[in-house]
FITOR-912073 format. One line per 4 residues: their letters; for each residue x, y, z of C-alpha. Coordinates in nm, 3 decimals, decimal comma. Layout:
BEGIN
A	X/Y/Z; ...
This chain:
BEGIN
MVSS	3,587/-0,759/0,368; 3,644/-0,984/0,670; 3,565/-0,691/0,900; 3,242/-0,612/0,706
LGTL	3,127/-0,971/0,721; 3,202/-0,979/1,091; 2,999/-0,664/1,149; 2,711/-0,805/0,945
KRNE	2,717/-1,125/1,147; 2,716/-0,933/1,477; 2,423/-0,721/1,356; 2,225/-1,031/1,261
QAMD	2,295/-1,187/1,600; 2,185/-0,869/1,778; 1,864/-0,859/1,573; 1,789/-1,225/1,648
AAPT	1,844/-1,158/2,020; 1,630/-0,841/2,027; 1,337/-0,924/2,257; 1,079/-0,682/2,115
VFDK	0,986/-0,512/1,790; 1,089/-0,183/1,949; 1,438/-0,318/2,018; 1,459/-0,431/1,657
ANLL	1,352/-0,085/1,534; 1,610/0,078/1,760; 1,881/-0,149/1,617; 1,791/-0,046/1,261
APGF	1,751/0,326/1,332; 2,121/0,430/1,338; 2,178/0,290/0,989; 1,866/0,464/0,860
AERA	1,980/0,793/1,018; 2,324/0,762/0,859; 2,174/0,711/0,512; 1,893/0,969/0,547
PLHD	2,092/1,278/0,437; 2,226/1,095/0,132; 1,880/0,989/0,015; 1,746/1,335/0,095
RSAS	2,015/1,503/-0,112; 1,965/1,282/-0,418; 1,590/1,216/-0,366; 1,673/0,846/-0,404
FPFE	1,449/0,580/-0,256; 1,585/0,393/0,052; 1,524/0,039/-0,076; 1,780/-0,102/0,169
NFQE	1,582/0,028/0,467; 1,277/-0,171/0,364; 1,479/-0,486/0,305; 1,610/-0,452/0,660
LSDA	1,260/-0,386/0,796; 1,137/-0,697/0,614; 1,428/-0,911/0,734; 1,355/-0,798/1,092
GLLA	0,988/-0,895/1,054; 0,872/-0,538/1,109; 0,671/-0,508/0,788; 0,431/-0,774/0,924
LTVP	0,388/-0,600/1,260; 0,023/-0,506/1,203; -0,077/-0,822/1,017; -0,313/-1,025/1,243
QVLG	-0,159/-1,327/1,416; -0,418/-1,560/1,263; -0,275/-1,462/0,924; 0,085/-1,515/1,032
GAGG	0,177/-1,163/1,140; 0,280/-1,018/1,474; -0,071/-0,891/1,554; 0,053/-0,553/1,673
GVSD	-0,201/-0,282/1,745; -0,203/0,089/1,679; 0,007/0,160/1,991; 0,280/-0,078/1,877
AARV	0,277/0,060/1,524; 0,292/0,422/1,641; 0,591/0,349/1,863; 0,784/0,177/1,582
VGII	0,695/0,454/1,334; 0,816/0,712/1,586; 1,152/0,536/1,626; 1,200/0,513/1,250
AKAD	1,083/0,873/1,193; 1,355/1,008/1,423; 1,605/0,838/1,193; 1,448/0,884/0,848
ASTA	1,110/1,051/0,805; 1,067/0,935/0,444; 1,103/0,570/0,540; 0,867/0,621/0,833
LVLS	0,601/0,777/0,610; 0,600/0,483/0,368; 0,600/0,239/0,661; 0,311/0,421/0,830
MHYI	0,096/0,396/0,516; 0,164/0,021/0,498; 0,076/-0,025/0,867; -0,242/0,183/0,828
HHLV	-0,358/-0,042/0,545; -0,320/-0,364/0,741; -0,481/-0,217/1,054; -0,779/-0,092/0,850
IAGS	-0,812/-0,423/0,667; -0,810/-0,612/1,000; -1,097/-0,398/1,127; -1,297/-0,392/0,805
TRWP	-1,600/-0,600/0,710; -1,578/-0,483/0,349; -1,241/-0,620/0,241; -1,286/-0,954/0,058
AHLS	-1,132/-1,232/0,267; -0,927/-1,376/-0,019; -0,759/-1,039/-0,079; -0,691/-0,982/0,292
RRLA	-0,531/-1,324/0,321; -0,318/-1,268/0,011; -0,183/-0,930/0,125; -0,110/-1,072/0,470
KETV	0,068/-1,380/0,333; 0,290/-1,180/0,098; 0,379/-0,930/0,371; 0,476/-1,205/0,613
EGLA	0,684/-1,384/0,352; 0,872/-1,088/0,202; 0,877/-0,736/0,070; 0,514/-0,663/-0,020
LVNA	0,418/-0,310/0,068; 0,078/-0,160/0,000; -0,050/0,196/-0,018; -0,352/0,388/-0,141
LRVE	-0,342/0,584/-0,468; -0,615/0,846/-0,435; -0,499/1,193/-0,535; -0,530/1,314/-0,895
PDLG	-0,405/1,620/-1,088; -0,752/1,773/-1,139; -0,940/1,628/-0,842; -0,680/1,687/-0,577
SPAR	-0,759/1,491/-0,262; -1,089/1,300/-0,276; -1,140/1,394/0,091; -1,285/1,724/-0,035
GGLP	-1,538/1,550/-0,261; -1,574/1,497/-0,636; -1,540/1,195/-0,860; -1,201/1,066/-0,974
ATTA	-1,109/1,075/-1,342; -0,948/0,733/-1,303; -1,198/0,483/-1,446; -1,238/0,107/-1,416
KRTA	-1,426/-0,057/-1,702; -1,581/-0,398/-1,639; -1,514/-0,652/-1,915; -1,563/-1,024/-1,946
TGWR	-1,197/-1,087/-1,868; -1,139/-0,833/-1,592; -1,139/-0,467/-1,495; -0,956/-0,231/-1,732
LSGR	-0,815/0,070/-1,547; -0,702/0,405/-1,691; -0,600/0,721/-1,510; -0,320/0,905/-1,334
KIYS	-0,251/0,925/-0,961; -0,017/1,180/-0,805; 0,164/1,188/-0,469; 0,177/0,807/-0,464
TGAP	0,397/0,761/-0,156; 0,636/0,466/-0,180; 0,570/0,416/-0,552; 0,914/0,267/-0,630
ILKW	0,869/-0,023/-0,387; 0,495/-0,083/-0,362; 0,375/-0,427/-0,465; 0,008/-0,344/-0,428
YTVW	-0,199/-0,032/-0,493; -0,548/0,035/-0,358; -0,671/0,265/-0,632; -0,957/0,511/-0,586
AKTD	-1,154/0,498/-0,914; -1,502/0,522/-1,059; -1,671/0,264/-1,277; -1,803/0,316/-1,629
EPEV	-2,134/0,152/-1,538; -2,464/0,326/-1,628; -2,507/0,399/-1,259; -2,160/0,511/-1,162
RVGL	-2,000/0,360/-0,854; -1,677/0,473/-0,690; -1,434/0,311/-0,451; -1,127/0,096/-0,403
FLVP	-0,973/-0,159/-0,635; -0,670/-0,367/-0,541; -0,424/-0,349/-0,830; -0,093/-0,539/-0,843
AGLP	0,205/-0,316/-0,922; 0,395/-0,370/-1,244; 0,110/-0,490/-1,466; 0,137/-0,411/-1,839
GTSI	0,022/-0,053/-1,899; 0,142/0,070/-1,559; 0,420/0,328/-1,543; 0,581/0,535/-1,269
VETW	0,663/0,894/-1,369; 0,927/1,034/-1,135; 0,769/1,371/-1,060; 0,844/1,386/-0,686
DHLG	1,094/1,670/-0,629; 0,962/1,811/-0,305; 1,097/2,038/-0,036; 1,057/1,769/0,231
LRAS	1,030/1,388/0,256; 1,237/1,380/-0,059; 1,318/1,008/-0,031; 0,955/0,897/-0,003
GSHD	0,924/0,825/-0,376; 0,582/0,993/-0,394; 0,576/0,991/-0,774; 0,291/0,975/-1,025
VVFD	0,153/0,634/-1,120; -0,014/0,614/-1,462; -0,256/0,337/-1,564; -0,313/0,290/-1,937
DVVF	-0,581/0,026/-1,990; -0,439/-0,195/-1,714; -0,620/-0,527/-1,679; -0,670/-0,690/-1,340
PLDH	-0,908/-0,957/-1,205; -1,275/-0,883/-1,142; -1,249/-1,018/-0,788; -1,002/-0,740/-0,697
EVDV	-1,292/-0,504/-0,640; -1,249/-0,414/-0,272; -1,520/-0,167/-0,176; -1,711/0,011/-0,453
RKPA	-2,036/0,197/-0,381; -2,264/0,471/-0,506; -2,095/0,811/-0,453; -2,354/0,920/-0,196
EWLA	-2,261/0,623/0,023; -1,911/0,767/0,074; -2,022/1,090/0,239; -1,943/0,965/0,589
SDLT	-1,572/0,924/0,667; -1,437/0,581/0,756; -1,387/0,592/1,135; -1,115/0,325/1,148
QATV	-0,920/0,488/0,868; -0,949/0,833/1,028; -0,845/0,727/1,378; -0,555/0,502/1,278
QAVL	-0,425/0,753/1,026; -0,436/1,035/1,282; -0,207/0,844/1,515; 0,041/0,703/1,264
VGAV	0,075/1,018/1,052; 0,108/1,212/1,376; 0,381/0,972/1,491; 0,584/1,044/1,176
YDGV	0,599/1,419/1,237; 0,634/1,387/1,612; 0,939/1,168/1,546; 1,087/1,435/1,320
ARAA	1,038/1,696/1,594; 1,208/1,471/1,850; 1,507/1,431/1,621; 1,524/1,811/1,592
RDWV	1,496/1,846/1,971; 1,780/1,599/2,029; 2,005/1,779/1,782; 1,943/2,128/1,918
VEFL	1,999/2,015/2,278; 2,344/1,881/2,188; 2,416/2,196/1,986; 2,329/2,421/2,280
KNRV	2,536/2,214/2,522; 2,843/2,211/2,298; 2,838/2,549/2,122; 3,055/2,793/2,319
PSSL	3,075/3,137/2,145; 3,393/3,319/2,236; 3,190/3,628/2,322; 2,994/3,431/2,581
GAPL	3,266/3,203/2,713; 3,008/2,943/2,812; 2,773/2,701/2,633; 2,460/2,850/2,477
ATLP	2,265/2,615/2,705; 2,346/2,847/2,998; 2,136/3,129/2,850; 1,786/3,170/3,001
RAQE	1,643/3,235/2,652; 1,772/2,899/2,532; 1,640/2,725/2,841; 1,296/2,881/2,799
IVGG	1,265/2,787/2,432; 1,386/2,431/2,491; 1,131/2,410/2,770; 0,863/2,516/2,523
IEAK	0,973/2,241/2,285; 0,949/1,990/2,568; 0,597/2,109/2,650; 0,481/2,058/2,290
LAVN	0,637/1,712/2,270; 0,488/1,613/2,607; 0,141/1,704/2,481; 0,206/1,504/2,164
ARLL	0,319/1,200/2,360; 0,006/1,203/2,574; -0,223/1,253/2,276; -0,065/0,982/2,061
DTFA	-0,035/0,732/2,345; -0,386/0,767/2,486; -0,557/0,791/2,148; -0,372/0,483/2,020
RDID	-0,461/0,285/2,332; -0,824/0,394/2,302; -0,834/0,259/1,945; -0,676/-0,069/2,053
DGVT	-0,917/-0,098/2,349; -1,224/-0,037/2,134; -1,320/0,291/2,299; -1,585/0,481/2,105
LTVT	-1,414/0,767/1,918; -1,514/1,012/1,648; -1,367/1,129/1,319; -1,367/1,485/1,452
EANI	-1,155/1,381/1,752; -0,915/1,197/1,525; -0,875/1,494/1,293; -0,812/1,728/1,587
VKLT	-0,546/1,491/1,722; -0,371/1,493/1,384; -0,395/1,872/1,361; -0,262/1,929/1,713
VTNN	0,025/1,681/1,693; 0,150/1,793/1,353; 0,128/2,163/1,440; 0,308/2,104/1,769
AVAA	0,577/1,921/1,575; 0,614/2,205/1,325; 0,629/2,462/1,604; 0,887/2,259/1,797
VEDA	1,121/2,244/1,496; 1,070/2,615/1,427; 1,159/2,683/1,792; 1,475/2,477/1,753
LSLT	1,571/2,673/1,442; 1,524/3,001/1,627; 1,811/2,906/1,859; 2,066/2,809/1,599
SNHG	2,115/3,101/1,361; 2,298/2,993/1,044; 2,401/2,663/1,203; 2,046/2,531/1,181
LTRA	2,006/2,619/0,815; 2,326/2,471/0,679; 2,309/2,137/0,501; 2,604/2,027/0,710
NPLE	2,357/1,981/0,998; 2,033/1,778/1,000; 1,807/2,047/1,145; 1,732/2,203/0,807
RHFR	1,618/1,859/0,678; 1,400/1,808/0,983; 1,245/2,150/0,915; 1,171/2,064/0,551
DVMC	1,030/1,724/0,648; 0,808/1,847/0,929; 0,647/2,114/0,710; 0,487/1,832/0,508
GRVH	0,273/1,741/0,809; 0,029/2,021/0,741; -0,065/1,902/0,392; -0,158/1,547/0,487
TPQD	-0,530/1,476/0,472; -0,721/1,600/0,660; -0,571/1,944/0,618; -0,600/2,197/0,898
DATR	-0,868/2,417/0,742; -1,096/2,120/0,676; -1,056/2,000/1,035; -1,130/2,341/1,184
ISAG	-1,434/2,403/0,959; -1,575/2,059/1,037; -1,527/2,102/1,413; -1,670/2,453/1,397
RLAL	-1,981/2,341/1,209; -2,034/2,061/1,459; -2,014/2,303/1,752; -2,248/2,548/1,581
GI	-2,498/2,280/1,480; -2,467/2,368/1,112
């Protein structure tokens, strides 16, 4: 007990002395990495990781300084997400969604000021994560069009919300949901409502039993006539007014989602490099790293990760510097980075035979986690069709 308390005290002192948010993230990462296989195996949610992120002040990284946060930009957020993703991809995914929200809110003219201030204040003061709840069983992702079944009814005392959202990343810990719903008004509107978690009528159904990102808690959230204040309407418009994608959302999401899967690929690269340096088959009498085939494939992994680093770094800096960008560019960045990450992990697996597939080693978890990159909105086919139509003038 004395030893544990001493270790805890030394960790707190090291965190207090850490000069940057990146140093703080690097101090937390080993603990996250140690716990990651346990949460992956049981699909349990890593609550302790988020308490440590909150204690270190990292949850408020992208909250503007005028609202009490650290005022970090997209570059800062991507770097922290990348560090965390190398340790635990599920934690990094939930963190990235939270960062995306605060970066989008900071750049939005549509978010009501009183709601922006409240989310910022609660994030600075404690554990108050936010994420969007958009996907539904019948609709799928709203990015492909269609109206949600989830409906908000206006009453004299507040909005009354009913519906079911699936793939609600971070559901066990979220304090706030931004829910994509339609109204029951004669002229239907659709958009975002800010709903506090835990209101009467809200339930979390633990449906998330996925191949990868098993600790992300991406369960269903069900709303059964949930009442919330009328002034929690964030951005609700006629359906036709949503045809154009939100540029800030698209660009920031491309970088931070990309950073999650790039981090997974870097963890896989680090593991396979050590494996190749230390694995000495008796038939070879030398480390596998001495084989030209191994050297060539590792070189290919390095090439993919170098491209990712350049893409993520320059695109993030362009967003922070206010450079004019497009949704198509953003979607292509996300597509390229995530596919490079998937290919890098597949390359690593090709060098490891059964060793890479056993649960005794982390490479099989990295493989399962990185495969989830392809299904994040926008999905690859939608990006390619959109870019193709643009080039063809259709």
